[in-house]
C-alpha beads as a LAMMPS data file, in Angstrom:
LAMMPS data file: protein, C-alpha beads

154 atoms
153 bonds

1 atom types
1 bond types

-500.0 500.0 xlo xhi
-500.0 500.0 ylo yhi
-500.0 500.0 zlo zhi

Masses

1 110.0

Atoms # bond

1 1 1 395.623 46.482 -356.911
2 1 1 397.949 46.363 -360.493
3 1 1 401.449 44.377 -361.119
4 1 1 403.403 45.211 -362.979
5 1 1 407.327 44.173 -364.193
6 1 1 409.456 46.595 -365.355
7 1 1 413.040 46.732 -366.163
8 1 1 414.758 49.948 -364.068
9 1 1 417.988 51.011 -365.093
10 1 1 418.720 47.683 -365.879
11 1 1 416.926 45.583 -363.192
12 1 1 414.127 43.658 -364.036
13 1 1 411.124 44.261 -360.665
14 1 1 408.127 42.885 -360.175
15 1 1 405.924 45.084 -357.867
16 1 1 402.317 44.830 -356.980
17 1 1 401.109 48.707 -357.614
18 1 1 398.162 51.303 -356.547
19 1 1 396.077 51.846 -360.279
20 1 1 396.272 56.080 -359.450
21 1 1 400.373 55.520 -359.079
22 1 1 402.286 57.921 -360.759
23 1 1 406.008 56.756 -361.778
24 1 1 407.729 59.364 -360.229
25 1 1 406.721 57.930 -356.615
26 1 1 406.788 54.546 -357.435
27 1 1 410.682 55.421 -357.898
28 1 1 410.711 57.461 -355.267
29 1 1 408.343 56.065 -352.816
30 1 1 409.071 51.984 -353.829
31 1 1 412.712 52.304 -355.094
32 1 1 413.862 54.366 -353.041
33 1 1 415.327 55.985 -356.846
34 1 1 414.818 59.422 -355.341
35 1 1 417.418 60.608 -357.977
36 1 1 414.022 61.763 -359.746
37 1 1 412.702 64.408 -358.385
38 1 1 409.183 65.231 -357.428
39 1 1 408.055 69.370 -357.764
40 1 1 405.515 70.902 -360.299
41 1 1 403.343 67.050 -360.636
42 1 1 401.745 69.212 -363.958
43 1 1 404.643 68.001 -366.215
44 1 1 405.562 71.694 -366.231
45 1 1 409.101 71.825 -365.122
46 1 1 411.031 68.653 -366.032
47 1 1 412.052 68.003 -363.027
48 1 1 411.369 64.023 -362.865
49 1 1 412.780 63.714 -366.043
50 1 1 413.173 59.612 -366.807
51 1 1 413.831 58.149 -369.860
52 1 1 410.802 55.561 -370.878
53 1 1 411.992 53.136 -373.761
54 1 1 414.688 55.194 -375.157
55 1 1 412.452 58.739 -374.905
56 1 1 412.660 61.802 -372.033
57 1 1 409.144 61.456 -370.359
58 1 1 407.808 64.027 -367.738
59 1 1 407.456 60.628 -364.419
60 1 1 404.731 62.606 -362.725
61 1 1 402.490 61.909 -365.887
62 1 1 402.741 58.506 -366.357
63 1 1 400.931 55.987 -364.474
64 1 1 403.330 52.848 -362.874
65 1 1 400.884 50.533 -363.850
66 1 1 401.421 52.049 -367.659
67 1 1 405.295 51.115 -367.233
68 1 1 404.153 47.062 -367.200
69 1 1 406.454 45.617 -369.822
70 1 1 408.803 48.429 -370.727
71 1 1 412.598 49.921 -369.641
72 1 1 412.768 53.065 -367.033
73 1 1 416.637 55.027 -366.933
74 1 1 416.885 57.357 -363.462
75 1 1 419.334 59.458 -363.187
76 1 1 420.857 56.502 -360.927
77 1 1 421.251 54.519 -363.937
78 1 1 423.134 56.397 -365.509
79 1 1 426.421 55.430 -363.366
80 1 1 428.924 52.598 -364.827
81 1 1 431.441 50.583 -362.680
82 1 1 431.188 53.769 -360.465
83 1 1 432.382 55.969 -363.102
84 1 1 429.466 58.999 -364.056
85 1 1 428.595 59.526 -367.234
86 1 1 429.802 62.093 -369.573
87 1 1 426.549 64.374 -369.394
88 1 1 427.015 63.935 -365.589
89 1 1 430.735 64.428 -365.785
90 1 1 430.595 68.094 -368.437
91 1 1 427.411 69.266 -366.242
92 1 1 429.907 68.761 -363.060
93 1 1 433.148 70.530 -365.121
94 1 1 430.929 73.221 -366.669
95 1 1 429.416 74.183 -363.510
96 1 1 425.959 73.337 -364.714
97 1 1 425.262 72.173 -361.118
98 1 1 423.690 75.218 -358.885
99 1 1 421.204 73.580 -356.843
100 1 1 421.169 70.554 -358.683
101 1 1 417.265 70.457 -358.483
102 1 1 416.929 70.398 -362.080
103 1 1 419.637 68.261 -362.678
104 1 1 418.716 64.809 -362.958
105 1 1 415.989 66.326 -365.299
106 1 1 418.748 67.766 -367.589
107 1 1 420.513 65.800 -367.897
108 1 1 418.434 62.813 -368.901
109 1 1 416.865 64.984 -371.177
110 1 1 420.263 65.661 -372.938
111 1 1 421.219 61.789 -373.294
112 1 1 418.233 60.546 -374.563
113 1 1 418.433 63.561 -377.248
114 1 1 422.164 62.266 -378.174
115 1 1 420.741 58.781 -377.913
116 1 1 418.574 59.839 -381.257
117 1 1 421.656 62.619 -382.540
118 1 1 424.822 62.408 -381.366
119 1 1 425.553 65.652 -383.314
120 1 1 422.687 68.037 -382.255
121 1 1 422.827 71.755 -383.073
122 1 1 422.535 74.564 -380.867
123 1 1 419.020 75.039 -381.898
124 1 1 418.343 71.215 -381.550
125 1 1 419.584 70.701 -377.729
126 1 1 417.227 74.353 -377.138
127 1 1 414.543 72.478 -378.163
128 1 1 414.466 69.045 -376.221
129 1 1 415.593 71.721 -372.961
130 1 1 412.635 73.213 -373.831
131 1 1 410.510 71.348 -371.136
132 1 1 413.227 71.515 -368.146
133 1 1 413.541 74.846 -365.814
134 1 1 415.682 75.855 -363.610
135 1 1 416.091 78.775 -361.901
136 1 1 419.424 79.055 -360.521
137 1 1 421.642 78.861 -364.319
138 1 1 420.609 80.432 -367.070
139 1 1 420.817 77.572 -369.210
140 1 1 424.048 79.278 -371.065
141 1 1 426.416 76.592 -368.292
142 1 1 423.987 73.790 -368.851
143 1 1 423.694 73.929 -372.881
144 1 1 427.817 74.196 -372.582
145 1 1 427.824 71.048 -370.706
146 1 1 426.197 69.472 -373.552
147 1 1 427.359 71.137 -376.274
148 1 1 431.220 69.541 -374.550
149 1 1 429.959 65.908 -374.968
150 1 1 428.613 66.556 -378.414
151 1 1 432.409 67.895 -379.178
152 1 1 434.602 65.036 -377.646
153 1 1 431.630 62.258 -379.571
154 1 1 432.631 63.597 -383.467

Bonds

1 1 1 2
2 1 2 3
3 1 3 4
4 1 4 5
5 1 5 6
6 1 6 7
7 1 7 8
8 1 8 9
9 1 9 10
10 1 10 11
11 1 11 12
12 1 12 13
13 1 13 14
14 1 14 15
15 1 15 16
16 1 16 17
17 1 17 18
18 1 18 19
19 1 19 20
20 1 20 21
21 1 21 22
22 1 22 23
23 1 23 24
24 1 24 25
25 1 25 26
26 1 26 27
27 1 27 28
28 1 28 29
29 1 29 30
30 1 30 31
31 1 31 32
32 1 32 33
33 1 33 34
34 1 34 35
35 1 35 36
36 1 36 37
37 1 37 38
38 1 38 39
39 1 39 40
40 1 40 41
41 1 41 42
42 1 42 43
43 1 43 44
44 1 44 45
45 1 45 46
46 1 46 47
47 1 47 48
48 1 48 49
49 1 49 50
50 1 50 51
51 1 51 52
52 1 52 53
53 1 53 54
54 1 54 55
55 1 55 56
56 1 56 57
57 1 57 58
58 1 58 59
59 1 59 60
60 1 60 61
61 1 61 62
62 1 62 63
63 1 63 64
64 1 64 65
65 1 65 66
66 1 66 67
67 1 67 68
68 1 68 69
69 1 69 70
70 1 70 71
71 1 71 72
72 1 72 73
73 1 73 74
74 1 74 75
75 1 75 76
76 1 76 77
77 1 77 78
78 1 78 79
79 1 79 80
80 1 80 81
81 1 81 82
82 1 82 83
83 1 83 84
84 1 84 85
85 1 85 86
86 1 86 87
87 1 87 88
88 1 88 89
89 1 89 90
90 1 90 91
91 1 91 92
92 1 92 93
93 1 93 94
94 1 94 95
95 1 95 96
96 1 96 97
97 1 97 98
98 1 98 99
99 1 99 100
100 1 100 101
101 1 101 102
102 1 102 103
103 1 103 104
104 1 104 105
105 1 105 106
106 1 106 107
107 1 107 108
108 1 108 109
109 1 109 110
110 1 110 111
111 1 111 112
112 1 112 113
113 1 113 114
114 1 114 115
115 1 115 116
116 1 116 117
117 1 117 118
118 1 118 119
119 1 119 120
120 1 120 121
121 1 121 122
122 1 122 123
123 1 123 124
124 1 124 125
125 1 125 126
126 1 126 127
127 1 127 128
128 1 128 129
129 1 129 130
130 1 130 131
131 1 131 132
132 1 132 133
133 1 133 134
134 1 134 135
135 1 135 136
136 1 136 137
137 1 137 138
138 1 138 139
139 1 139 140
140 1 140 141
141 1 141 142
142 1 142 143
143 1 143 144
144 1 144 145
145 1 145 146
146 1 146 147
147 1 147 148
148 1 148 149
149 1 149 150
150 1 150 151
151 1 151 152
152 1 152 153
153 1 153 154
C-alpha cells in the first residue's frame, strides 16, 4: 500500500492505494468521479483522458501512486460555480455530444490544447484529438465545437 497526496479538481486528497491501482480506477472507484470513462484499458481510445499537471493523459496508463504530489483535472472539475466550461457549452450547442461516452476525454484533450495554444489551427486540433476515438459524430461536430471556442477567445 502507498499513501498519496494528489490535488483532484482543486481539492487536496490523501489516499492509501494499492501500487497497481490505475488512475482511472482511483478516480472512479475511490473518489466517485465517474465522468472519466473506462473503456479500452490500453491507452487506445482516449475515453479516460484527464489533465495531469496541464497535460492531457490517458488515466488508464498511469498508476494512482504516480500522481503523488501532482494535480489532476477531470471533467467534473471544469464546471465553476455551477456554470459549464465554454468547451462543454460548445459541445452541447454544436451537437458534438451523441452518446456522450467520448465527450469527457475529447473536452479535456481540447482544454489542454487551448490552455497551451488558445488559437490552434485545424490541423493542430486534429493532431491533439488523434488519440481520442468517437463512434457517433464523425468528428466534424467536435471540430466545430472546439473551433467555436477558439473563435470566441480571439
